N, C-alpha and C positions, 0 to 999 in steps of 0.2 A: 458235416459242420462246413463252414467256408472257410477258404483257405488262399485267401485271397485278404486283403489291406489296404484301402489308402486316409487317407490322412489328412484333411483337410487344414491349411493355417491363414486362417487372418487376423484375429484378437494379439496372436502371439508375433509380436513383432522388433524392437529396438524397443522401443518408449515404454515396450511393461515387461519390463527384462524377468521377474517374477513368473508369467503365461505362457515362459521360452521354453525349458530345462519338462516340464510334464510332456508333451509333445513323445517328445524324443525318444521317453521309455516305451511307453510307449509301443512308438516304431523300435526300439529291439529288440523288448519283449514280445511280440509280436512275430516280428526277423528271428529272432531264436527258438523259432513257436514251429520254424518254416513253414511260416504265414508268407504269402508275397507283396510287396508294405511296399506300396508309391505316397512319400509324402512332395503335395503339393502348394505351394506357395505362391499366393495370392496378396491379395494389397499393399501390408507395407509392411508382412514378411518377408520382401523378394529381398528385404533389403539384409537381414539376417546373410543372403548368397555373393555379400563385398566382400574384396577380402577382409579382413580385423573386428570388422564389425560387432561379428558372434564372439568373439573370441574372445573382446573388450568389454565386455558384459557377464552376467552373474545372474542365478536369477533365487540367490541370497546374498548371502556375506561374502566381504572382501575373500580370498585363499579358496575359498563352495571353485570346481571347475569350471571353466567356463562352459558359457551359448556351446562355443562350439567343439568342445569336448566331448558336450552332450550327445552334439549331430554325427563327427566321428566312428564315437560308438555306435547309432544309427548305423551308421552305412557299413559297420565293419558286423557290422549281423544283420547288413544286408538286402536295408532300408534302399529302396534309391528315393532316391530331389529328382519334384522338375516342378520348374523357375515358368506362374504366366508371365506369358509373350508382352499384352497390357500391361501387366503389375509392373513390367523391368522401364517398357517403354512410358508407364504415365509418372515413374520416380526417375528420368533418366539414367538411369543404367545401361552399360550399354551389354549384352550375351557373353560380347569375351572378356568380361574381367568378372568373372562371376568362380568364389569357388572348385576350383577340382571335381568335387562330388558333386556336381549337379549331373545327371545323366540325361535326364533330356527337357524340354518346351512344351508346356500346354497351360489352356488357361482350363474355364470354365464349361466350355465344352469335352472334354476327357474322366473331369471330375463327374459331369452330370452322367455322363457314358457308365461310369462305375457305379456310381448312385443307382441306380435303372438297372445293376447285373442283378442278377438270385446268387451270382457266385460274390458281389464281395462286398466288403462289410463299412463302413465310412464310421471316422466321425471328426470334427471339428470343433478345430481350435484358438 
């Protein structure tokens, strides 16, 4: 059984909040099962890493937990957030202005490396 899971966030972004909670549910579930989890934020998903952005949106109705609350739960269980440097630059977001949960920086090569490894499973959202 694979013991590592890499998630690529591409479509999950602040403009589509209804798509944003599910990746973090999957990440939290896998991490709770002692699976090593890395979440790669690419494209517009890096905007979720800007302080206040994910905290201001929910995947459902007002009063539901914020996307940031879902993100924090995934991290609490052990998921690591990895921000794409190119996506940050494309959206003019400075590395030093991100939420504290960001653990590392890495992009396409890092995720593709995980996808090609027989030890890692991958999911794309």
